[in-house]
C-alpha positions as a printed NumPy array, in Angstrom:
array([[ -26.372,    6.125,  -94.126],
       [ -29.428,    6.094,  -91.899],
       [ -32.62 ,    5.083,  -93.698],
       [ -36.08 ,    6.138,  -92.582],
       [ -37.461,    2.614,  -92.913],
       [ -41.001,    3.584,  -91.994],
       [ -41.061,    6.184,  -94.765],
       [ -39.579,    3.666,  -97.213],
       [ -42.307,    1.144,  -96.318],
       [ -45.122,    3.58 ,  -97.111],
       [ -43.438,    4.825, -100.265],
       [ -42.928,    1.27 , -101.494],
       [ -46.52 ,    0.314, -100.73 ],
       [ -48.111,    3.276, -102.491],
       [ -45.628,    3.435, -105.389],
       [ -46.664,    0.08 , -106.818],
       [ -50.185,    0.298, -108.186],
       [ -50.75 ,   -3.303, -109.101],
       [ -51.498,   -5.838, -106.426],
       [ -48.721,   -8.335, -105.797],
       [ -49.208,  -11.395, -103.635],
       [ -47.997,  -14.903, -102.985],
       [ -49.868,  -17.931, -104.336],
       [ -51.613,  -18.057, -100.939],
       [ -52.819,  -14.478, -101.211],
       [ -50.326,  -12.741,  -98.882],
       [ -49.8  ,   -9.174, -100.172],
       [ -46.173,   -8.524, -101.112],
       [ -45.941,   -5.232, -102.987],
       [ -44.494,   -3.309, -100.019],
       [ -41.884,   -6.022,  -99.43 ],
       [ -40.993,   -6.063, -103.117],
       [ -40.825,   -2.272, -103.403],
       [ -38.868,   -1.889, -100.162],
       [ -36.337,   -4.501, -101.309],
       [ -35.89 ,   -2.749, -104.656],
       [ -35.457,    0.668, -103.043],
       [ -32.943,   -0.64 , -100.502],
       [ -30.956,   -2.543, -103.139],
       [ -30.847,    0.536, -105.372],
       [ -29.573,    2.65 , -102.47 ],
       [ -26.843,    0.112, -101.719],
       [ -25.895,   -0.255, -105.385],
       [ -25.842,    3.49 , -106.143],
       [ -24.423,    4.887, -102.916],
       [ -22.188,    2.011, -101.746],
       [ -22.528,    3.014,  -98.081],
       [ -19.727,    1.987,  -95.747],
       [ -22.194,    1.915,  -92.852],
       [ -25.948,    1.481,  -93.102],
       [ -28.842,    1.253,  -90.656],
       [ -32.613,    1.242,  -91.121],
       [ -34.887,    2.832,  -88.501],
       [ -38.504,    1.818,  -88.017],
       [ -41.378,    3.16 ,  -85.945],
       [ -42.486,    0.825,  -83.168],
       [ -46.145,   -0.006,  -82.729],
       [ -47.889,    1.767,  -79.914],
       [ -47.831,    5.237,  -78.439],
       [ -44.757,    7.442,  -78.31 ],
       [ -43.68 ,    9.942,  -75.689],
       [ -45.477,   12.569,  -77.811],
       [ -48.818,   10.861,  -77.12 ],
       [ -48.199,   11.38 ,  -73.39 ],
       [ -47.656,   15.105,  -73.959],
       [ -50.55 ,   15.441,  -76.427],
       [ -53.074,   12.576,  -76.626],
       [ -54.318,   13.932,  -79.967],
       [ -50.864,   13.553,  -81.56 ],
       [ -51.396,   12.193,  -85.1  ],
       [ -55.052,   11.509,  -84.269],
       [ -56.02 ,   12.793,  -87.729],
       [ -53.862,   10.225,  -89.501],
       [ -55.563,    7.161,  -90.93 ],
       [ -54.403,    3.839,  -89.552],
       [ -52.057,    1.664,  -91.58 ],
       [ -53.858,   -0.332,  -94.264],
       [ -54.267,   -3.974,  -93.242],
       [ -52.603,   -5.257,  -96.403],
       [ -49.533,   -3.177,  -95.524],
       [ -49.478,   -4.139,  -91.835],
       [ -49.239,   -7.868,  -92.64 ],
       [ -46.083,   -7.185,  -94.675],
       [ -44.114,   -5.433,  -91.919],
       [ -42.701,   -8.6  ,  -90.321],
       [ -41.385,   -9.686,  -93.723],
       [ -39.774,   -6.312,  -94.336],
       [ -38.082,   -6.487,  -90.931],
       [ -36.885,  -10.029,  -91.719],
       [ -35.55 ,   -8.804,  -95.057],
       [ -33.463,   -6.101,  -93.354],
       [ -32.143,   -8.645,  -90.858],
       [ -31.383,  -11.154,  -93.638],
       [ -29.315,   -8.49 ,  -95.397],
       [ -27.386,   -8.089,  -92.126],
       [ -28.353,   -4.432,  -91.863],
       [ -28.937,   -3.106,  -88.348],
       [ -32.675,   -2.666,  -87.735],
       [ -33.118,    0.292,  -85.419],
       [ -36.262,    0.765,  -83.334],
       [ -37.183,    1.608,  -79.779],
       [ -40.55 ,    1.459,  -78.037],
       [ -41.967,    4.917,  -77.386],
       [ -39.993,    6.563,  -80.181],
       [ -40.468,    7.134,  -83.889],
       [ -37.929,    6.349,  -86.58 ],
       [ -37.272,   10.105,  -86.902],
       [ -36.225,   10.285,  -83.25 ],
       [ -33.749,    7.468,  -83.764],
       [ -32.408,    8.999,  -86.971],
       [ -31.904,   12.381,  -85.317],
       [ -30.21 ,   10.961,  -82.239],
       [ -27.845,    8.769,  -84.219],
       [ -27.095,   11.486,  -86.77 ],
       [ -25.961,   13.851,  -84.006],
       [ -23.934,   11.116,  -82.281],
       [ -22.166,   10.098,  -85.478],
       [ -21.574,   13.729,  -86.414],
       [ -19.895,   14.234,  -83.02 ],
       [ -17.631,   11.3  ,  -83.887],
       [ -16.761,   13.131,  -87.134],
       [ -18.655,   10.888,  -89.529],
       [ -20.385,   12.275,  -92.59 ],
       [ -24.027,   11.271,  -92.116],
       [ -26.616,   10.84 ,  -94.844],
       [ -30.246,   10.644,  -93.745],
       [ -32.217,    8.766,  -96.393],
       [ -35.696,   10.234,  -96.146],
       [ -38.187,   12.54 ,  -97.752],
       [ -39.353,   13.899,  -94.388],
       [ -39.031,   17.689,  -94.376],
       [ -38.945,   17.715,  -90.548],
       [ -35.449,   16.248,  -90.658],
       [ -34.157,   19.307,  -92.526],
       [ -33.62 ,   20.815,  -89.067],
       [ -30.751,   18.321,  -88.598],
       [ -28.792,   19.326,  -91.704],
       [ -25.275,   20.624,  -91.075],
       [ -22.003,   20.586,  -92.954],
       [ -21.692,   16.927,  -91.831],
       [ -25.332,   15.78 ,  -92.004],
       [ -27.157,   15.769,  -95.327],
       [ -30.422,   14.324,  -96.571],
       [ -30.85 ,   12.084,  -99.577],
       [ -34.416,   12.004, -100.862],
       [ -34.336,    8.989, -103.16 ],
       [ -37.863,    9.584, -104.455],
       [ -36.887,   13.005, -105.821],
       [ -33.25 ,   12.006, -106.425],
       [ -32.282,   15.088, -104.43 ],
       [ -29.489,   15.793, -101.974],
       [ -30.229,   18.391,  -99.342],
       [ -27.5  ,   20.336,  -97.63 ],
       [ -27.518,   23.648,  -95.773],
       [ -27.891,   25.686,  -98.984],
       [ -30.89 ,   23.637, -100.131],
       [ -32.576,   24.044,  -96.736],
       [ -32.106,   27.834,  -96.945],
       [ -33.517,   27.862, -100.476],
       [ -36.556,   25.765,  -99.547],
       [ -37.467,   27.348,  -96.186],
       [ -35.869,   30.794,  -96.37 ],
       [ -33.943,   30.035,  -93.162],
       [ -31.094,   27.799,  -92.119],
       [ -31.646,   24.38 ,  -90.572],
       [ -31.846,   25.939,  -87.086],
       [ -34.976,   27.841,  -88.177],
       [ -36.819,   24.957,  -89.857],
       [ -38.723,   23.948,  -86.721],
       [ -40.038,   27.514,  -86.328],
       [ -41.102,   27.742,  -89.979],
       [ -42.903,   24.401,  -89.767],
       [ -44.588,   25.512,  -86.544],
       [ -45.775,   28.716,  -88.182],
       [ -47.137,   26.641,  -91.041],
       [ -49.125,   24.551,  -88.559],
       [ -47.021,   21.443,  -89.081]])
């Protein structure tokens, strides 16, 4: 199981509407939501192996190719940014490998590891809601979208995009994504 930690962080932050904080005013709703989501995954799926990938701060190799990459995206809210170190510490405290690499996004790490583990004949589950990762789906790599409680295999990719996983990147490109 390879978790898109960056996606989980945002989902946790925006899923909880009420403000949660420590007695000193440190926001905690993303930490709390992330912990609950991760514990539920572990409890329900009982993964034999588990890693959580995070985006690193700073530019990626895509910014070198196209300086306007993700320029339209708003920056991370300050009250979320201050929680990231605590989320990383939580993952480490649970003794789960925290996967990140400067210049790369969590998706890049997930894709690379999924293909490596598939080559070693592991069944890989990508825990994400990111449609871009549908291009990685094979008979040995599936997606688990915990927000929609949906498993995505080759058949589900074909149903959603009208093409197999190998055509997802072209469909997304045609859509302007």
